[in-house]
C-alpha positions in Angstrom: -75.9 -110.6 33.7 -72.2 -109.7 33.9 -69.8 -112.2 32.3 -66.9 -113.5 34.4 -63.8 -111.5 34.2 -60.1 -112.6 34.4 -58.8 -109.4 36.0 -60.3 -106.7 38.2 -59.0 -103.1 38.6 -60.0 -100.8 41.4 -59.1 -97.1 41.0 -60.0 -93.7 39.7 -61.9 -92.5 36.6 -61.2 -88.9 35.8 -61.6 -86.0 33.4 -58.1 -84.7 32.8 -56.9 -81.3 31.5 -53.3 -81.7 30.3 -50.8 -79.3 28.7 -47.6 -80.5 27.2 -45.1 -79.3 24.7 -47.1 -81.2 22.1 -50.4 -79.5 22.8 -53.3 -79.6 25.2 -56.6 -81.2 26.0 -59.5 -80.2 28.4 -61.7 -82.7 30.3 -60.3 -85.7 28.4 -60.9 -89.2 29.6 -58.3 -90.3 32.2 -57.9 -91.9 35.6 -55.8 -94.8 36.8 -58.5 -97.4 36.3 -59.2 -96.2 32.8 -55.6 -96.4 31.6 -55.1 -99.7 33.3 -58.3 -101.4 32.0 -57.7 -100.2 28.4 -54.2 -101.5 28.5 -55.2 -104.8 30.0 -58.2 -105.4 27.7 -55.8 -106.3 24.8 -54.8 -109.4 26.8 -57.8 -110.5 28.9 -61.3 -109.8 30.1 -61.1 -107.0 32.6 -63.7 -105.5 35.0 -63.4 -102.0 36.4 -64.5 -100.9 39.9 -64.7 -97.1 40.1 -67.1 -94.1 40.5 -68.1 -91.2 38.2 -70.4 -88.3 38.5 -73.6 -87.6 36.7 -71.6 -85.3 34.3 -69.5 -88.2 33.0 -70.1 -88.5 29.2 -71.9 -91.6 28.1 -69.5 -91.8 25.1 -66.6 -92.6 27.5 -68.5 -95.5 29.0 -69.4 -96.8 25.6 -65.7 -96.6 24.6 -64.7 -98.8 27.5 -67.4 -101.3 26.5 -66.3 -101.4 22.9 -62.8 -102.1 24.0 -64.0 -105.1 26.0 -63.9 -103.6 29.4 -66.7 -104.8 31.7 -68.3 -101.7 33.4 -70.7 -103.4 35.8 -68.5 -102.1 38.6 -68.6 -98.5 37.4 -71.0 -96.7 39.6 -72.5 -93.2 38.9 -73.2 -90.8 41.7 -74.8 -87.4 41.9 -72.1 -84.7 41.6 -69.1 -84.1 39.5 -66.5 -86.6 38.2 -63.0 -86.5 39.6 -61.0 -83.8 37.7 -57.2 -83.3 37.4 -55.3 -80.6 35.6 -51.5 -80.7 35.0 -48.7 -79.1 32.9 -45.5 -80.9 31.7 -42.2 -79.2 31.3 -40.6 -78.6 27.9 -38.6 -81.8 28.1 -41.3 -83.8 29.8 -39.0 -84.4 32.8 -41.3 -82.7 35.3 -45.1 -82.4 35.8 -46.8 -79.7 37.8 -50.3 -80.4 39.2 -52.4 -77.2 38.7 -55.7 -78.5 40.2 -57.1 -81.7 41.8 -60.8 -81.9 42.5 -61.8 -85.3 43.9 -65.6 -84.6 43.7 -67.5 -88.0 43.9 -64.2 -89.9 44.2 -63.8 -88.4 47.7 -66.5 -90.6 49.0 -65.7 -93.7 47.0 -66.1 -97.0 48.8 -65.5 -99.8 46.3 -68.0 -102.6 46.2 -67.0 -105.5 44.0 -69.8 -107.0 41.9 -70.5 -110.6 42.7 -69.4 -111.7 39.2 -66.0 -110.1 39.7 -65.2 -111.8 43.1 -63.9 -115.0 41.6 -61.5 -113.2 39.3 -58.1 -114.8 39.6 -56.1 -111.5 39.2 -56.6 -108.2 40.9 -55.0 -104.8 40.8 -55.5 -102.3 43.6 -54.8 -98.7 42.3 -53.5 -96.0 44.6 -56.6 -95.6 46.8 -56.2 -95.5 50.6 -54.8 -98.7 52.1 -58.0 -99.1 54.1 -60.0 -99.2 50.9 -57.5 -101.6 49.3 -57.9 -103.9 52.3 -61.7 -103.6 52.0 -61.5 -104.8 48.4 -59.2 -107.7 49.2 -61.7 -108.9 51.8 -64.4 -109.1 49.0 -62.4 -111.4 46.7 -62.8 -115.2 46.7 -60.3 -116.9 44.4 -57.6 -114.4 43.7 -54.3 -116.0 42.5 -52.4 -112.8 42.2 -53.3 -109.5 43.8 -51.0 -106.6 43.0 -51.1 -103.1 44.6 -49.9 -99.6 43.9 -49.8 -96.7 46.3 -48.7 -93.0 46.4 -46.5 -90.8 48.5 -49.6 -89.3 50.3 -50.5 -92.7 51.8 -46.8 -93.6 52.5 -46.3 -90.4 54.4 -49.6 -90.5 56.3 -50.2 -94.2 56.9 -47.0 -96.2 56.1 -47.9 -99.1 58.4 -51.2 -99.7 56.7 -49.6 -99.5 53.3 -47.1 -102.2 54.3 -49.9 -104.4 55.7 -51.8 -104.3 52.4 -48.7 -105.0 50.4 -47.9 -107.9 52.6 -51.3 -109.4 51.8 -50.7 -109.1 48.1 -48.8 -111.3 45.7 -47.2 -108.4 43.9 -46.4 -104.7 44.4 -45.9 -102.1 41.6 -44.5 -98.7 42.6 -42.5 -96.0 40.8 -39.0 -95.4 41.9 -39.8 -92.4 44.1 -42.5 -94.4 46.0 -40.3 -97.4 46.4 -37.5 -95.3 47.9 -40.0 -93.5 50.2 -41.7 -96.7 51.4 -38.5 -98.7 51.9 -36.4 -95.8 53.2 -33.7 -97.1 50.9 -32.0 -95.0 48.2 -30.8 -98.0 46.2 -33.6 -99.5 44.2 -32.3 -103.0 44.4 -32.3 -102.7 48.2 -35.8 -101.1 48.0 -37.1 -104.0 45.9 -35.6 -106.5 48.4 -37.3 -104.6 51.3 -40.7 -104.9 49.4 -40.2 -108.6 48.9 -39.4 -109.1 52.5 -42.8 -107.8 53.4 -44.5 -110.8 51.7 -45.2 -110.2 48.0 -43.8 -112.7 45.5 -42.7 -110.1 43.1 -42.0 -106.4 43.1 -41.9 -104.0 40.1 -40.2 -100.7 40.3 -41.3 -98.4 37.5 -38.6 -96.0 36.4 -40.4 -94.0 33.7 -38.3 -93.4 30.6 -35.6 -95.5 32.1 -37.7 -98.7 32.1 -38.4 -101.0 35.0 -36.8 -103.3 37.6 -38.4 -106.6 38.4 -37.5 -108.6 41.5 -38.7 -112.2 42.3 -37.0 -114.1 45.1 -33.2 -113.8 44.4 -33.8 -113.0 40.8 -33.5 -109.5 39.2 -34.5 -108.3 35.7 -34.1 -104.9 34.2 -35.9 -103.9 31.0 -35.4 -100.6 29.2 -38.3 -98.5 28.0 -39.3 -98.8 24.4 -37.8 -95.9 22.5 -40.5 -93.4 21.5 -39.6 -90.5 19.3 -42.8 -88.5 19.5 -44.0 -88.3 23.1 -47.2 -86.3 23.5 -48.7 -87.0 26.9 -47.1 -89.2 29.5 -50.2 -89.1 31.8 -51.2 -92.6 32.8 -48.0 -94.3 31.5 -47.4 -96.1 34.8 -51.0 -97.3 35.0 -50.9 -98.4 31.3 -47.7 -100.4 32.1 -49.5 -102.0 35.1 -52.5 -102.9 32.9 -50.3 -104.5 30.3 -48.3 -106.3 33.0 -51.3 -107.8 34.9 -53.3 -108.3 31.7 -50.5 -110.5 30.4 -50.3 -112.4 33.6 -54.0 -113.0 33.5 -53.7 -114.1 29.8 -51.0 -116.6 30.7 -52.8 -117.7 34.0 -49.6 -117.8 36.1 -46.8 -115.7 37.6 -43.7 -117.8 37.0 -40.4 -116.0 36.5 -40.5 -116.3 32.7 -44.1 -115.1 32.6 -43.2 -112.1 34.9 -40.4 -111.1 32.5 -42.9 -111.4 29.5 -45.4 -109.3 31.5 -42.7 -106.6 31.9 -42.3 -106.5 28.1 -46.0 -106.4 27.6 -46.5 -103.5 30.0 -43.6 -101.6 28.5 -44.9 -102.1 24.9 -48.4 -100.9 25.9 -47.2 -97.9 27.8 -45.1 -96.9 24.7 -48.2 -96.6 22.7 -50.0 -94.6 25.4 -47.5 -91.8 25.5 -47.8 -91.2 21.8 -51.3 -89.6 22.1 -53.2 -87.4 24.5 -55.6 -89.0 27.0 -56.2 -92.6 25.9 -55.8 -92.0 22.2 -52.4 -93.7 22.0 -53.6 -96.8 23.8 -56.5 -97.1 21.3 -53.9 -97.6 18.6 -52.2 -100.5 20.5 -53.2 -103.4 18.3 -52.1 -107.0 19.0 -49.8 -106.8 15.9 -48.3 -103.6 17.0 -47.7 -104.9 20.5 -46.1 -108.1 19.2 -43.7 -106.0 17.1 -42.7 -103.8 20.0 -42.3 -106.8 22.4 -40.1 -108.5 19.9 -38.0 -105.4 19.5 -37.6 -105.3 23.3 -36.5 -108.9 23.3 -33.9 -108.1 20.6 -32.6 -105.1 22.6 -32.0 -107.4 25.6 -30.2 -110.1 23.6 -26.5 -110.2 24.3 -23.8 -112.7 23.7 -21.7 -112.5 26.9 -18.4 -110.7 26.1 -15.1 -112.4 27.0 -11.8 -110.9 28.0 
């Protein structure tokens, strides 16, 4: 019988082939739900809802289990696992997708296990807004549901995206997505637009430039943690989201102070993730290491107000 989980993530599990200035990997473990769940597992009990093909290596499933991720919602279908191939520019500022093969993910219709339905926290990865709404309808006692999306859904079904976000307590988008969805070039205005749709908080992820957090009339900006040896930025945004929601689930609330702490937790986890290919960097993110980096972020933000 599956134990109760604190946090549920619905998204993709993939086999990624990545080339960057630091090297390359082929058919390595990836996917939004994987990065998210491994990041969140440091803070809370997380369950994953996703689909893989019959070619998905058992060792990857065992890795998730060993890291405390509940895989009762990970279904296996006949066919090939979702695959993605991409190349990063010499300075990591641009990423080119070479190939995307959805395979079994193309027919994914998430069904939440009964033991997950009372989870108090939920993250909806960038699946279609119709599937996100389908998942929301299966949950019973969610305190905070947060959603991501992508430009494809914004361009093709903007109204449905906005409807789902309005039904969630939080929204987590990157800067490009926030601008596209809000039709605002200014990120503060974009965050305000998102809050006006119904969510209690909005997070705009800005990659190496940190994040913007908005809650009511309050704003908070946090820099990224300085990383000298970036190897693979794939999944950094999903790792940030996993650390963020994992911290909220650990604390059991979404007050303003907890949200700011969650931003630091997500930033610290993501900084480990980019230091290795695939999930190898995340696997080195120990509680002690995360505490050290979260403390460093707090010191970076400490400022005695200057006076003229």
